[in-house]
The first five atom37 places (N, CA, C, CB, O) and aatype in JSON, in Angstrom:
{
  "aatype": [12, 18, 0, 9, 19, 6, 15, 1, 7, 1, 5, 18, 11, 19, 15, 14, 7, 3, 10, 9, 0, 10, 3, 10, 10, 2, 19, 0, 15, 7, 6, 16, 18, 16, 13, 3, 11, 19, 10, 12, 10, 19, 2, 3, 3, 10, 2, 19, 9, 10, 3, 11, 11, 3, 10, 6, 11, 19, 1, 19, 15, 7, 19, 19, 16, 11, 16, 5, 11, 7, 3, 11, 9, 19, 9, 13, 11, 18, 11, 1, 1, 11, 3, 18, 8, 11, 11, 5, 7, 8, 1, 5, 15, 18, 15, 10, 19, 11, 9, 11, 7, 9, 6, 2, 9, 6],
  "atom_mask": [
    [1, 1, 1, 1, 1],
    [1, 1, 1, 1, 1],
    [1, 1, 1, 1, 1],
    [1, 1, 1, 1, 1],
    [1, 1, 1, 1, 1],
    [1, 1, 1, 1, 1],
    [1, 1, 1, 1, 1],
    [1, 1, 1, 1, 1],
    [1, 1, 1, 0, 1],
    [1, 1, 1, 1, 1],
    [1, 1, 1, 1, 1],
    [1, 1, 1, 1, 1],
    [1, 1, 1, 1, 1],
    [1, 1, 1, 1, 1],
    [1, 1, 1, 1, 1],
    [1, 1, 1, 1, 1],
    [1, 1, 1, 0, 1],
    [1, 1, 1, 1, 1],
    [1, 1, 1, 1, 1],
    [1, 1, 1, 1, 1],
    [1, 1, 1, 1, 1],
    [1, 1, 1, 1, 1],
    [1, 1, 1, 1, 1],
    [1, 1, 1, 1, 1],
    [1, 1, 1, 1, 1],
    [1, 1, 1, 1, 1],
    [1, 1, 1, 1, 1],
    [1, 1, 1, 1, 1],
    [1, 1, 1, 1, 1],
    [1, 1, 1, 0, 1],
    [1, 1, 1, 1, 1],
    [1, 1, 1, 1, 1],
    [1, 1, 1, 1, 1],
    [1, 1, 1, 1, 1],
    [1, 1, 1, 1, 1],
    [1, 1, 1, 1, 1],
    [1, 1, 1, 1, 1],
    [1, 1, 1, 1, 1],
    [1, 1, 1, 1, 1],
    [1, 1, 1, 1, 1],
    [1, 1, 1, 1, 1],
    [1, 1, 1, 1, 1],
    [1, 1, 1, 1, 1],
    [1, 1, 1, 1, 1],
    [1, 1, 1, 1, 1],
    [1, 1, 1, 1, 1],
    [1, 1, 1, 1, 1],
    [1, 1, 1, 1, 1],
    [1, 1, 1, 1, 1],
    [1, 1, 1, 1, 1],
    [1, 1, 1, 1, 1],
    [1, 1, 1, 1, 1],
    [1, 1, 1, 1, 1],
    [1, 1, 1, 1, 1],
    [1, 1, 1, 1, 1],
    [1, 1, 1, 1, 1],
    [1, 1, 1, 1, 1],
    [1, 1, 1, 1, 1],
    [1, 1, 1, 1, 1],
    [1, 1, 1, 1, 1],
    [1, 1, 1, 1, 1],
    [1, 1, 1, 0, 1],
    [1, 1, 1, 1, 1],
    [1, 1, 1, 1, 1],
    [1, 1, 1, 1, 1],
    [1, 1, 1, 1, 1],
    [1, 1, 1, 1, 1],
    [1, 1, 1, 1, 1],
    [1, 1, 1, 1, 1],
    [1, 1, 1, 0, 1],
    [1, 1, 1, 1, 1],
    [1, 1, 1, 1, 1],
    [1, 1, 1, 1, 1],
    [1, 1, 1, 1, 1],
    [1, 1, 1, 1, 1],
    [1, 1, 1, 1, 1],
    [1, 1, 1, 1, 1],
    [1, 1, 1, 1, 1],
    [1, 1, 1, 1, 1],
    [1, 1, 1, 1, 1],
    [1, 1, 1, 1, 1],
    [1, 1, 1, 1, 1],
    [1, 1, 1, 1, 1],
    [1, 1, 1, 1, 1],
    [1, 1, 1, 1, 1],
    [1, 1, 1, 1, 1],
    [1, 1, 1, 1, 1],
    [1, 1, 1, 1, 1],
    [1, 1, 1, 0, 1],
    [1, 1, 1, 1, 1],
    [1, 1, 1, 1, 1],
    [1, 1, 1, 1, 1],
    [1, 1, 1, 1, 1],
    [1, 1, 1, 1, 1],
    [1, 1, 1, 1, 1],
    [1, 1, 1, 1, 1],
    [1, 1, 1, 1, 1],
    [1, 1, 1, 1, 1],
    [1, 1, 1, 1, 1],
    [1, 1, 1, 1, 1],
    [1, 1, 1, 0, 1],
    [1, 1, 1, 1, 1],
    [1, 1, 1, 1, 1],
    [1, 1, 1, 1, 1],
    [1, 1, 1, 1, 1],
    [1, 1, 1, 1, 1]
  ],
  "atom_positions": [
    [[0.84, -1.17, 0.0], [0.0, 0.0, 0.0], [0.89, 1.24, 0.0], [-0.96, 0.0, 1.22], [1.86, 1.32, 0.75]],
    [[0.55, 2.19, -0.85], [1.26, 3.46, -0.83], [0.31, 4.58, -1.21], [2.48, 3.42, -1.77], [-0.78, 4.33, -1.75]],
    [[0.72, 5.8, -0.94], [-0.09, 6.97, -1.24], [0.81, 8.06, -1.81], [-0.83, 7.47, 0.04], [2.01, 8.11, -1.55]],
    [[0.2, 8.93, -2.59], [0.86, 10.13, -3.08], [0.29, 11.29, -2.28], [0.67, 10.33, -4.64], [-0.91, 11.56, -2.34]],
    [[1.16, 11.99, -1.54], [0.72, 13.11, -0.71], [1.42, 14.38, -1.17], [1.01, 12.84, 0.79], [2.47, 14.35, -1.8]],
    [[0.8, 15.51, -0.83], [1.38, 16.8, -1.18], [1.65, 17.56, 0.11], [0.44, 17.61, -2.12], [0.81, 17.63, 1.0]],
    [[2.85, 18.13, 0.18], [3.22, 18.94, 1.33], [4.03, 20.14, 0.83], [4.04, 18.11, 2.37], [5.1, 19.98, 0.24]],
    [[3.5, 21.32, 1.05], [4.16, 22.56, 0.66], [4.52, 22.6, -0.82], [5.41, 22.76, 1.49], [5.62, 23.02, -1.19]],
    [[3.59, 22.16, -1.66], [3.77, 22.25, -3.1], [4.6, 21.15, -3.73], [0.0, 0.0, 0.0], [4.84, 21.18, -4.93]],
    [[5.03, 20.17, -2.95], [5.8, 19.05, -3.5], [5.05, 17.75, -3.24], [7.21, 18.99, -2.88], [4.36, 17.6, -2.23]],
    [[5.2, 16.81, -4.16], [4.5, 15.54, -4.04], [5.49, 14.44, -3.65], [3.78, 15.19, -5.35], [6.62, 14.41, -4.13]],
    [[5.03, 13.53, -2.78], [5.87, 12.45, -2.29], [5.1, 11.14, -2.36], [6.34, 12.74, -0.84], [3.9, 11.1, -2.08]],
    [[5.79, 10.06, -2.73], [5.22, 8.72, -2.68], [5.64, 8.12, -1.34], [5.69, 7.83, -3.91], [6.83, 7.98, -1.07]],
    [[4.65, 7.77, -0.49], [4.96, 7.28, 0.85], [4.28, 5.95, 1.1], [4.52, 8.31, 1.9], [3.18, 5.68, 0.61]],
    [[4.95, 5.13, 1.87], [4.44, 3.85, 2.36], [4.69, 3.82, 3.86], [5.13, 2.63, 1.63], [5.55, 4.55, 4.35]],
    [[3.96, 2.99, 4.6], [4.22, 2.89, 6.04], [5.66, 2.43, 6.3], [3.23, 1.91, 6.71], [6.13, 1.46, 5.71]],
    [[6.35, 3.16, 7.18], [7.74, 2.84, 7.51], [8.76, 3.67, 6.74], [0.0, 0.0, 0.0], [9.95, 3.61, 7.06]],
    [[8.33, 4.43, 5.74], [9.27, 5.25, 4.97], [9.76, 6.43, 5.79], [8.61, 5.74, 3.67], [9.07, 6.9, 6.69]],
    [[10.95, 6.9, 5.46], [11.53, 8.09, 6.08], [11.75, 9.11, 4.97], [12.88, 7.76, 6.84], [12.53, 8.88, 4.05]],
    [[11.04, 10.25, 5.05], [11.15, 11.26, 4.0], [11.6, 12.58, 4.6], [9.79, 11.43, 3.26], [11.37, 12.85, 5.77]],
    [[12.25, 13.39, 3.77], [12.74, 14.7, 4.19], [11.82, 15.76, 3.58], [14.23, 14.93, 3.75], [11.71, 15.88, 2.36]],
    [[11.15, 16.52, 4.44], [10.26, 17.6, 4.03], [10.91, 18.94, 4.35], [8.88, 17.48, 4.71], [11.82, 19.02, 5.18]],
    [[10.43, 19.99, 3.69], [10.87, 21.32, 4.07], [10.52, 21.53, 5.54], [10.2, 22.41, 3.17], [9.61, 20.88, 6.07]],
    [[11.23, 22.41, 6.19], [11.1, 22.6, 7.64], [9.64, 22.81, 8.05], [11.95, 23.79, 8.09], [8.96, 23.7, 7.53]],
    [[9.19, 22.0, 8.99], [7.82, 22.06, 9.5], [7.83, 22.76, 10.86], [7.2, 20.65, 9.62], [8.83, 22.75, 11.57]],
    [[6.71, 23.37, 11.21], [6.56, 24.0, 12.52], [6.06, 22.99, 13.54], [5.6, 25.21, 12.44], [5.13, 23.26, 14.3]],
    [[6.69, 21.82, 13.55], [6.33, 20.74, 14.45], [7.6, 20.28, 15.16], [5.64, 19.55, 13.68], [8.64, 20.1, 14.53]],
    [[7.51, 20.11, 16.47], [8.68, 19.7, 17.25], [8.99, 18.22, 17.01], [8.45, 19.97, 18.75], [8.13, 17.46, 16.57]],
    [[10.2, 17.84, 17.31], [10.61, 16.44, 17.16], [9.81, 15.56, 18.11], [12.11, 16.28, 17.43], [9.59, 15.91, 19.27]],
    [[9.36, 14.42, 17.59], [8.57, 13.49, 18.37], [7.08, 13.68, 18.26], [0.0, 0.0, 0.0], [6.32, 12.84, 18.74]],
    [[6.63, 14.76, 17.64], [5.2, 15.01, 17.49], [4.68, 14.4, 16.19], [4.91, 16.52, 17.53], [5.44, 14.14, 15.26]],
    [[3.36, 14.19, 16.16], [2.72, 13.6, 14.99], [2.37, 14.68, 13.98], [1.46, 12.82, 15.4], [1.93, 15.77, 14.35]],
    [[2.59, 14.36, 12.7], [2.24, 15.27, 11.61], [1.3, 14.53, 10.67], [3.52, 15.76, 10.85], [1.6, 13.42, 10.22]],
    [[0.16, 15.14, 10.36], [-0.82, 14.57, 9.44], [-0.79, 15.36, 8.14], [-2.24, 14.56, 10.06], [-0.87, 16.58, 8.15]],
    [[-0.69, 14.66, 7.03], [-0.64, 15.32, 5.73], [-2.02, 15.83, 5.35], [-0.11, 14.34, 4.64], [-3.02, 15.14, 5.53]],
    [[-2.07, 17.06, 4.83], [-3.33, 17.7, 4.49], [-3.94, 17.11, 3.22], [-3.13, 19.19, 4.32], [-5.13, 16.8, 3.18]],
    [[-3.12, 16.95, 2.19], [-3.63, 16.53, 0.9], [-3.13, 15.13, 0.55], [-3.22, 17.52, -0.18], [-1.92, 14.88, 0.52]],
    [[-4.06, 14.24, 0.28], [-3.74, 12.92, -0.26], [-4.26, 12.93, -1.69], [-4.37, 11.73, 0.6], [-5.45, 13.11, -1.91]],
    [[-3.37, 12.73, -2.67], [-3.74, 12.84, -4.07], [-4.11, 11.5, -4.69], [-2.61, 13.45, -4.85], [-4.92, 11.44, -5.62]],
    [[-3.52, 10.4, -4.18], [-3.8, 9.09, -4.75], [-3.49, 8.03, -3.69], [-2.96, 8.84, -6.05], [-2.62, 8.21, -2.85]],
    [[-4.23, 6.93, -3.76], [-4.0, 5.81, -2.86], [-4.05, 4.52, -3.66], [-5.05, 5.79, -1.72], [-4.95, 4.32, -4.47]],
    [[-3.07, 3.65, -3.42], [-3.03, 2.34, -4.06], [-3.07, 1.31, -2.93], [-1.75, 2.15, -4.97], [-2.18, 1.28, -2.08]],
    [[-4.11, 0.46, -2.93], [-4.28, -0.54, -1.88], [-3.34, -1.71, -2.09], [-5.73, -1.04, -1.84], [-2.6, -1.77, -3.08]],
    [[-3.38, -2.67, -1.14], [-2.55, -3.87, -1.24], [-2.93, -4.72, -2.44], [-2.66, -4.69, 0.02], [-2.07, -5.38, -3.03]],
    [[-4.21, -4.72, -2.81], [-4.65, -5.5, -3.97], [-4.64, -4.66, -5.25], [-6.04, -6.07, -3.72], [-5.36, -4.96, -6.2]],
    [[-3.82, -3.58, -5.26], [-3.56, -2.72, -6.42], [-4.79, -2.01, -6.96], [-2.95, -3.53, -7.52], [-4.87, -1.74, -8.16]],
    [[-5.76, -1.7, -6.09], [-6.88, -0.84, -6.47], [-6.45, 0.6, -6.31], [-8.15, -1.15, -5.62], [-5.96, 1.0, -5.26]],
    [[-6.62, 1.38, -7.37], [-6.21, 2.79, -7.35], [-7.42, 3.64, -7.01], [-5.6, 3.22, -8.72], [-8.48, 3.51, -7.62]],
    [[-7.26, 4.52, -6.02], [-8.33, 5.43, -5.61], [-7.9, 6.84, -5.95], [-8.64, 5.29, -4.08], [-6.88, 7.34, -5.47]],
    [[-8.71, 7.5, -6.8], [-8.42, 8.86, -7.23], [-9.57, 9.82, -6.92], [-8.11, 8.89, -8.71], [-9.4, 11.03, -7.05]],
    [[-10.72, 9.31, -6.52], [-11.91, 10.12, -6.28], [-11.71, 11.01, -5.06], [-13.15, 9.23, -6.1], [-11.28, 10.54, -4.0]],
    [[-12.02, 12.29, -5.2], [-11.8, 13.24, -4.1], [-12.63, 12.9, -2.87], [-12.13, 14.64, -4.56], [-12.17, 13.07, -1.75]],
    [[-13.85, 12.42, -3.07], [-14.69, 12.06, -1.92], [-14.09, 10.91, -1.13], [-16.11, 11.7, -2.39], [-14.13, 10.91, 0.1]],
    [[-13.52, 9.93, -1.83], [-12.89, 8.8, -1.14], [-11.57, 9.2, -0.5], [-12.67, 7.65, -2.12], [-11.21, 8.69, 0.55]],
    [[-10.85, 10.11, -1.15], [-9.54, 10.52, -0.62], [-9.65, 11.41, 0.61], [-8.75, 11.24, -1.69], [-8.71, 11.51, 1.4]],
    [[-10.81, 12.07, 0.79], [-11.01, 12.88, 2.0], [-11.06, 12.01, 3.25], [-12.29, 13.71, 1.88], [-10.83, 12.49, 4.35]],
    [[-11.37, 10.71, 3.07], [-11.47, 9.79, 4.2], [-10.13, 9.13, 4.52], [-12.5, 8.72, 3.9], [-10.02, 8.41, 5.51]],
    [[-9.11, 9.38, 3.71], [-7.8, 8.75, 3.91], [-6.93, 9.68, 4.74], [-7.12, 8.43, 2.55], [-6.85, 10.87, 4.47]],
    [[-6.27, 9.12, 5.76], [-5.37, 9.88, 6.62], [-3.98, 9.27, 6.55], [-5.88, 9.91, 8.08], [-3.82, 8.07, 6.77]],
    [[-2.99, 10.09, 6.24], [-1.59, 9.67, 6.25], [-0.92, 10.43, 7.38], [-0.87, 9.93, 4.87], [-0.92, 11.66, 7.4]],
    [[-0.36, 9.69, 8.33], [0.26, 10.34, 9.48], [1.68, 9.84, 9.65], [-0.55, 10.08, 10.76], [2.03, 8.73, 9.25]],
    [[2.5, 10.7, 10.24], [3.89, 10.36, 10.49], [4.39, 11.06, 11.73], [0.0, 0.0, 0.0], [3.71, 11.92, 12.29]],
    [[5.57, 10.69, 12.14], [6.2, 11.28, 13.33], [7.46, 12.01, 12.88], [6.54, 10.18, 14.4], [8.28, 11.45, 12.14]],
    [[7.61, 13.25, 13.33], [8.81, 14.02, 13.01], [9.94, 13.48, 13.89], [8.59, 15.57, 13.25], [9.9, 13.59, 15.11]],
    [[10.95, 12.89, 13.25], [12.03, 12.3, 14.03], [13.07, 13.34, 14.43], [12.7, 11.19, 13.23], [13.51, 13.37, 15.57]],
    [[13.46, 14.21, 13.49], [14.4, 15.28, 13.83], [14.4, 16.33, 12.72], [15.83, 14.72, 14.05], [13.89, 16.1, 11.62]],
    [[14.99, 17.47, 13.04], [15.17, 18.53, 12.05], [16.67, 18.71, 11.84], [14.5, 19.87, 12.49], [17.45, 18.66, 12.78]],
    [[17.05, 18.91, 10.58], [18.46, 19.03, 10.23], [18.65, 20.13, 9.2], [18.99, 17.7, 9.69], [17.69, 20.7, 8.68]],
    [[19.9, 20.4, 8.94], [20.27, 21.28, 7.84], [20.95, 20.43, 6.78], [21.19, 22.45, 8.31], [21.69, 19.5, 7.09]],
    [[20.7, 20.76, 5.54], [21.3, 20.03, 4.43], [22.72, 20.48, 4.16], [0.0, 0.0, 0.0], [23.28, 21.28, 4.91]],
    [[23.29, 19.96, 3.09], [24.63, 20.35, 2.69], [24.66, 21.82, 2.25], [25.14, 19.45, 1.56], [23.65, 22.36, 1.8]],
    [[25.82, 22.43, 2.39], [25.96, 23.83, 2.03], [26.03, 23.97, 0.5], [27.21, 24.43, 2.69], [26.73, 23.21, -0.18]],
    [[25.3, 24.94, -0.01], [25.32, 25.28, -1.43], [26.02, 26.61, -1.56], [23.88, 25.32, -2.04], [25.66, 27.57, -0.87]],
    [[27.02, 26.69, -2.43], [27.77, 27.92, -2.63], [27.28, 28.59, -3.91], [29.3, 27.65, -2.69], [27.24, 27.98, -4.97]],
    [[26.9, 29.87, -3.78], [26.47, 30.67, -4.92], [27.57, 31.68, -5.18], [25.08, 31.37, -4.65], [27.9, 32.49, -4.32]],
    [[28.14, 31.63, -6.36], [29.23, 32.53, -6.71], [28.87, 33.26, -7.99], [30.58, 31.76, -6.86], [28.66, 32.64, -9.03]],
    [[28.78, 34.58, -7.9], [28.45, 35.4, -9.06], [29.63, 36.3, -9.37], [27.17, 36.24, -8.81], [30.3, 36.82, -8.46]],
    [[29.89, 36.49, -10.63], [30.95, 37.41, -11.01], [30.7, 37.92, -12.42], [32.33, 36.74, -10.91], [30.01, 37.29, -13.23]],
    [[31.29, 39.07, -12.69], [31.29, 39.65, -14.03], [32.73, 39.89, -14.41], [30.44, 40.97, -14.1], [33.45, 40.62, -13.73]],
    [[33.14, 39.3, -15.48], [34.54, 39.4, -15.86], [34.9, 40.83, -16.26], [34.85, 38.43, -17.01], [34.09, 41.56, -16.83]],
    [[36.1, 41.19, -15.94], [36.69, 42.49, -16.26], [35.93, 43.67, -15.63], [36.74, 42.68, -17.75], [36.17, 44.81, -16.03]],
    [[35.04, 43.44, -14.7], [34.29, 44.52, -14.07], [34.57, 44.62, -12.58], [32.79, 44.32, -14.3], [33.96, 45.44, -11.89]],
    [[35.5, 43.81, -12.06], [35.86, 43.8, -10.65], [34.62, 43.58, -9.76], [36.54, 45.13, -10.28], [34.44, 44.23, -8.73]],
    [[33.79, 42.65, -10.2], [32.6, 42.32, -9.42], [32.59, 40.83, -9.16], [31.3, 42.77, -10.17], [32.65, 40.02, -10.08]],
    [[32.51, 40.47, -7.89], [32.3, 39.08, -7.51], [31.58, 39.05, -6.17], [33.64, 38.3, -7.44], [31.77, 39.91, -5.32]],
    [[30.76, 38.04, -6.02], [29.95, 37.9, -4.82], [29.85, 36.42, -4.49], [28.54, 38.54, -4.99], [29.45, 35.62, -5.33]],
    [[30.2, 36.07, -3.27], [30.11, 34.68, -2.83], [29.11, 34.6, -1.7], [31.51, 34.14, -2.38], [29.14, 35.39, -0.75]],
    [[28.2, 33.64, -1.81], [27.13, 33.51, -0.84], [26.88, 32.02, -0.61], [25.82, 34.23, -1.31], [27.02, 31.22, -1.54]],
    [[26.52, 31.66, 0.61], [26.23, 30.27, 0.93], [24.84, 30.11, 1.49], [0.0, 0.0, 0.0], [24.24, 31.07, 1.99]],
    [[24.32, 28.89, 1.41], [22.98, 28.62, 1.92], [22.9, 27.17, 2.38], [21.9, 28.9, 0.83], [23.43, 26.27, 1.73]],
    [[22.24, 26.94, 3.53], [21.95, 25.59, 4.02], [20.46, 25.5, 4.29], [22.79, 25.25, 5.3], [19.94, 26.21, 5.15]],
    [[19.79, 24.64, 3.57], [18.34, 24.48, 3.71], [18.03, 23.61, 4.92], [17.74, 23.85, 2.44], [18.65, 22.57, 5.12]],
    [[17.09, 24.04, 5.74], [16.63, 23.25, 6.88], [15.5, 22.34, 6.44], [16.19, 24.17, 8.04], [14.65, 22.73, 5.64]],
    [[15.47, 21.12, 6.96], [14.4, 20.2, 6.64], [14.09, 19.32, 7.84], [14.78, 19.35, 5.42], [14.88, 19.19, 8.77]],
    [[12.9, 18.71, 7.78], [12.44, 17.83, 8.84], [12.38, 16.4, 8.31], [11.05, 18.28, 9.38], [11.91, 16.17, 7.19]],
    [[12.86, 15.46, 9.08], [12.75, 14.05, 8.72], [11.47, 13.49, 9.34], [14.0, 13.24, 9.19], [11.26, 13.59, 10.55]],
    [[10.62, 12.9, 8.51], [9.33, 12.38, 8.95], [9.28, 10.88, 8.65], [8.14, 13.13, 8.26], [9.51, 10.46, 7.52]],
    [[8.97, 10.1, 9.68], [8.78, 8.65, 9.49], [7.29, 8.38, 9.41], [9.45, 7.82, 10.66], [6.54, 8.74, 10.32]],
    [[6.86, 7.76, 8.32], [5.45, 7.51, 8.08], [4.97, 6.37, 8.99], [5.19, 7.17, 6.58], [5.5, 5.26, 8.94]],
    [[3.95, 6.67, 9.83], [3.41, 5.66, 10.73], [2.4, 4.77, 10.02], [2.75, 6.33, 11.94], [2.46, 3.54, 10.13]],
    [[1.49, 5.39, 9.3], [0.48, 4.55, 8.66], [-0.43, 5.33, 7.72], [0.0, 0.0, 0.0], [-0.49, 6.55, 7.74]],
    [[-1.12, 4.55, 6.9], [-2.12, 5.08, 5.98], [-3.44, 4.45, 6.4], [-1.77, 4.77, 4.46], [-3.59, 3.23, 6.36]],
    [[-4.39, 5.29, 6.81], [-5.66, 4.79, 7.34], [-6.8, 5.26, 6.47], [-5.86, 5.25, 8.79], [-6.83, 6.41, 6.01]],
    [[-7.74, 4.39, 6.24], [-8.94, 4.72, 5.48], [-10.09, 4.81, 6.47], [-9.22, 3.67, 4.35], [-10.62, 3.78, 6.9]],
    [[-10.5, 6.03, 6.84], [-11.55, 6.25, 7.83], [-12.89, 6.29, 7.11], [-11.3, 7.57, 8.64], [-13.07, 7.07, 6.17]],
    [[-13.82, 5.47, 7.54], [-15.13, 5.45, 6.87], [-16.24, 5.69, 7.83], [-15.35, 4.15, 6.17], [-17.41, 5.71, 7.43]]
  ]
}
């Protein structure tokens, strides 16, 4: 069983037990996070559910395990022969979420 969920404009394929990295969430480590939008659900017997009415009954929940920063990205801009250069760095923060389960509430 797996589901396609959307979080902050990005789509993720999740199954129970998966560990995914999301953009930084306003949820503390150890707390439960429920995904707002479920776009598709595939059952164990490979039935695909795409109907919005049926998907409103599906809940995908996970636990935020920790928050981290990613690798540093270096942005270097320059214009030749103009004595212009600019070096800038960035580290994106993200939350690691372990998927607890996919539930179909009826």
